[in-house]
C-alpha positions in Angstrom: 135.8 149.4 62.8 139.2 147.8 63.7 137.3 144.2 64.3 135.3 144.5 61.2 138.9 144.9 59.6 140.5 142.2 61.4 137.8 139.9 60.6 137.9 140.6 56.9 141.0 138.7 56.7 140.6 136.1 59.3 140.0 132.3 58.5 136.1 131.6 58.0 135.9 130.0 61.4 136.7 133.0 63.0 134.3 135.0 61.3 131.8 132.4 61.8 132.0 132.7 65.4 131.9 136.5 65.0 128.6 136.3 63.2 127.1 133.7 65.1 123.4 134.4 65.9 122.0 133.8 69.6 121.2 130.3 68.9 124.3 128.0 69.3 125.4 126.3 66.3 128.2 123.6 66.2 130.7 124.0 63.2 132.8 121.6 61.2 135.7 123.2 58.9 138.0 122.3 56.1 141.2 124.2 55.7 143.6 124.6 53.1 142.1 122.0 50.6 144.0 122.8 47.5 143.1 121.4 44.3 144.6 121.5 40.5 141.8 123.0 38.6 141.4 125.1 35.0 139.6 127.9 36.0 139.4 131.5 35.1 138.1 134.4 32.6 141.7 135.2 31.0 142.8 133.5 27.9 146.0 132.7 29.9 144.2 130.5 32.2 142.7 128.6 29.3 144.1 125.1 28.7 146.4 125.4 32.0 145.4 124.3 35.6 146.2 126.1 38.5 146.1 125.5 42.4 143.2 126.8 43.8 142.8 126.8 47.9 139.5 126.2 49.6 138.6 126.8 53.2 135.2 126.2 54.6 133.2 126.5 57.5 129.6 125.0 57.8 127.5 126.0 60.8 125.4 122.7 61.5 122.7 121.9 63.9 123.6 120.8 67.4 124.1 117.3 67.7 121.3 115.0 69.2 121.8 113.6 72.6 121.3 109.9 71.1 123.9 110.3 68.4 125.5 106.9 69.5 128.7 107.7 67.8 126.6 107.3 64.3 128.4 108.7 61.4 125.5 108.5 59.1 123.9 111.3 61.3 126.2 113.8 61.1 127.4 116.2 58.4 130.5 114.2 57.3 133.7 116.2 56.0 133.4 114.2 53.0 130.3 116.0 51.9 131.9 119.4 51.8 135.0 118.2 49.7 132.3 116.0 47.4 130.3 119.0 46.9 133.7 120.8 45.8 134.8 118.0 43.7 130.9 118.2 42.2 131.1 121.6 41.3 134.7 121.3 39.7 133.6 118.4 37.6 130.3 119.8 36.5 131.8 122.5 34.1 134.8 124.8 33.5 134.0 128.2 35.1 135.9 131.6 34.5 134.8 133.2 38.1 135.8 132.0 41.6 132.5 133.9 43.0 130.3 131.6 40.6 132.2 128.6 42.1 131.8 129.6 45.7 128.2 130.2 45.1 127.7 127.1 43.8 129.7 125.2 46.5 127.7 126.8 49.4 124.4 126.4 47.7 125.4 122.3 47.3 126.4 122.2 51.1 122.9 123.8 52.2 121.2 121.1 50.8 122.5 118.8 53.3 119.8 118.7 56.1 122.3 119.6 59.1 123.9 122.7 57.2 122.6 126.1 58.8 125.0 128.4 56.9 128.1 128.1 55.0 131.2 130.3 54.8 133.3 129.5 51.7 136.5 131.3 50.7 138.6 130.5 47.5 142.0 131.4 46.7 143.9 131.3 43.6 147.7 130.5 44.3 149.3 131.3 41.3 148.2 134.1 39.9 150.5 136.3 41.8 152.9 137.1 44.6 150.1 136.2 47.1 146.8 134.5 47.1 143.6 136.3 45.2 140.3 135.2 46.1 136.7 135.8 47.2 134.6 134.8 50.6 131.0 134.5 50.6 128.5 133.4 53.6 125.4 132.1 52.5 122.6 130.5 54.9 119.9 127.9 54.6 117.3 130.2 54.1 118.9 131.7 51.3 118.4 128.7 48.9 116.2 129.0 46.0 113.7 126.0 47.0 111.9 124.0 44.7 108.5 122.8 45.4 109.5 119.4 44.0 112.5 118.4 41.6 112.0 119.5 38.3 113.3 116.9 35.4 115.1 118.5 32.4 113.0 117.7 29.5 114.9 115.4 26.8 115.0 117.2 23.3 115.1 116.2 19.9 118.1 117.2 17.9 118.0 117.7 14.2 121.1 118.0 12.7 121.0 119.7 9.2 123.9 119.5 6.8 124.9 122.9 4.5 122.4 121.0 1.4 119.7 120.9 4.1 120.3 124.3 5.5 119.6 125.5 1.8 116.9 123.0 0.9 113.3 124.3 0.5 112.2 121.2 2.8 113.6 123.2 5.6 110.8 125.0 6.9 108.6 121.6 6.7 111.0 119.8 8.4 111.0 122.4 11.1 106.9 122.5 11.3 107.1 118.7 11.9 109.5 118.4 14.4 107.8 121.3 16.3 104.6 119.3 16.2 106.3 116.5 18.4 105.8 117.6 21.9 109.4 117.7 22.7 111.8 120.5 22.6 113.9 120.8 19.3 117.4 121.9 19.3 119.1 122.6 15.9 122.8 121.6 15.1 124.9 122.6 12.0 128.6 121.9 10.7 130.7 124.4 9.4 129.8 126.8 6.4 131.6 126.0 3.1 133.9 129.2 2.7 137.4 129.0 3.8 138.4 129.7 7.7 142.1 130.9 8.3 144.4 128.1 9.1 147.0 128.7 11.9 149.0 125.8 12.3 148.2 126.0 16.0 146.1 123.4 17.6 144.1 125.5 20.1 143.4 128.4 17.8 142.7 126.3 14.8 139.9 124.8 17.2 138.4 127.8 18.5 138.4 129.3 14.5 136.7 125.8 13.6 133.9 126.2 16.5 133.3 129.9 15.4 132.8 128.9 11.7 130.1 126.4 13.2 128.6 129.2 14.7 128.6 131.6 11.9 126.6 128.8 10.1 124.3 128.6 13.3 123.1 132.4 12.2 122.7 131.2 8.9 120.2 128.9 9.6 118.5 131.1 12.0 117.9 133.8 9.0 116.0 130.9 7.3 113.4 130.8 9.4 112.4 133.3 12.2 111.4 130.4 15.0 114.9 129.6 15.3 117.3 131.3 17.9 120.9 131.1 18.0 122.0 129.9 21.7 125.5 129.2 23.0 124.7 128.4 27.4 123.1 125.8 28.9 121.2 128.1 30.7 119.9 129.7 27.8 118.9 126.1 26.6 117.2 124.7 29.8 114.9 127.9 29.6 114.4 127.5 25.4 113.6 124.0 26.1 111.0 124.6 29.1 109.2 127.6 27.1 108.9 125.9 23.7 111.6 127.9 21.7 113.4 126.2 18.8 117.1 126.6 19.2 120.1 126.4 17.2 123.4 125.4 18.9 126.4 128.0 19.0 129.0 125.3 20.3 132.1 127.5 21.5 131.2 128.0 25.2 129.6 124.6 26.4 132.7 122.5 24.2 135.5 124.9 25.6 134.0 124.8 29.3 133.3 120.8 29.3 135.5 119.4 31.8 134.7 116.1 29.7 134.9 117.3 26.6 134.2 115.8 23.1 136.8 113.8 21.5 135.0 114.9 18.2 136.8 117.6 16.5 134.7 120.5 15.1 135.4 119.0 11.7 133.4 115.9 12.7 130.2 118.0 13.0 127.8 115.1 13.2 130.1 113.3 16.2 130.0 116.6 17.8 126.0 116.9 17.9 125.8 113.2 18.8 128.1 114.1 21.8 126.0 117.1 22.7 122.9 115.5 22.4 123.9 112.9 25.0 125.0 115.3 27.6 121.4 116.7 27.1 120.1 113.2 27.2 118.2 113.9 24.2 115.6 111.3 22.8 116.9 111.2 19.4 119.3 112.9 17.1 118.1 112.8 13.2 120.7 113.7 10.9 119.6 115.5 7.3 122.2 115.2 4.6 125.0 113.5 6.0 126.6 110.2 7.4 125.6 108.8 10.8 128.7 108.1 13.1 129.7 104.6 13.9 128.8 105.0 17.2 127.1 107.1 19.8 125.3 107.2 23.3 121.7 108.8 21.5 119.3 107.3 19.0 120.3 108.3 15.4 118.3 108.3 12.1 119.4 109.4 8.9 117.1 111.3 6.4 118.0 112.3 2.7 118.2 116.1 2.3 116.0 115.2 -0.5 113.2 113.6 1.6 110.2 116.0 2.9 108.7 113.7 5.4 110.7 113.2 8.6 
C-alpha cells in the first residue's frame, strides 16, 4: 500500500517503470511542457487563458538493431508535442480528462507506441497544481477497419419569413431527397432580447435567441431535431436525421471562432458550413454574404421549388 501511494504522486516515468510488464519496452518522456490555453467548465475560465502543464511518458517498441541513427524510424519527441498542440487547436474543452484521453489516443496512433502515461495539471487554479493522470495502451484504441469519411452535408438557412412560410414542408421534402445529410440553420427570432452593455454576455444572449428560433422551426416539422454538438451532428448525418443547428456550444468552443456576430446569421451559417465542409448553403429569404468558403445559392421565400 505504501508503494502504491508513493507511485500515485510520482512522475509518470516512475509509474511506467513500476507498471512494466514482462516484455522490456523503451520509454520516451516529455516533462513540464507548459502551454497557455483556454480550458475549463467554470464561467471564470471562459475568455481567459491559464497555464497547463503536460508530463507524458510513452512506452515504445525497442529500436531495431539496424536503426542506423535514422530519425525517421523512431517516435520523435515532436510527435508528442504535436499531439498536444493538435488536440488543443481542435476545439475548446471543459475537462482535463477529455484532453488527456485525446492526447493519449493520438500518441498511440503512432506505430511504435505501446502505452502512454499522460498527466495534465492546471497551474493557476489554486495554491497547488490541480490535474489528472491516465494510462492508456494501444490495445484499448477503438480501431477502425478503414478510415471513415465525414459526409458533406447540404445546409439550408431559413429566414423568419421562410420559417413561417407554407412552403417549408415542401422545401424539406425536396432537400431530404437529395442523398446528402441536411442541416437547417436560422437566425434570431424577432422578439426583443435583453441588452446588457457587456460584449460577452450579449453574445451569449444573441446565440440563445438563435437557439430559441431553432426550437420554433423544429415545432413546424417533426422530422427536425435541434442539435448542439459535433458528436450529435456527426451521428445525425450518418443516420439520416434532419438537424437544426443550435450554435452556442460549437461557436463558443471553437478555437478559431467565427468573425461573424450572431446578428449576422447568414455569415454565421456560412462559417458553420465551411467547418463541416458542406457541399452547399442555400439561403431562403435573406441576402447572401459577400464572401464564403462554401457554394452559396439564394432562394426567395415565395419560391416553392429549390
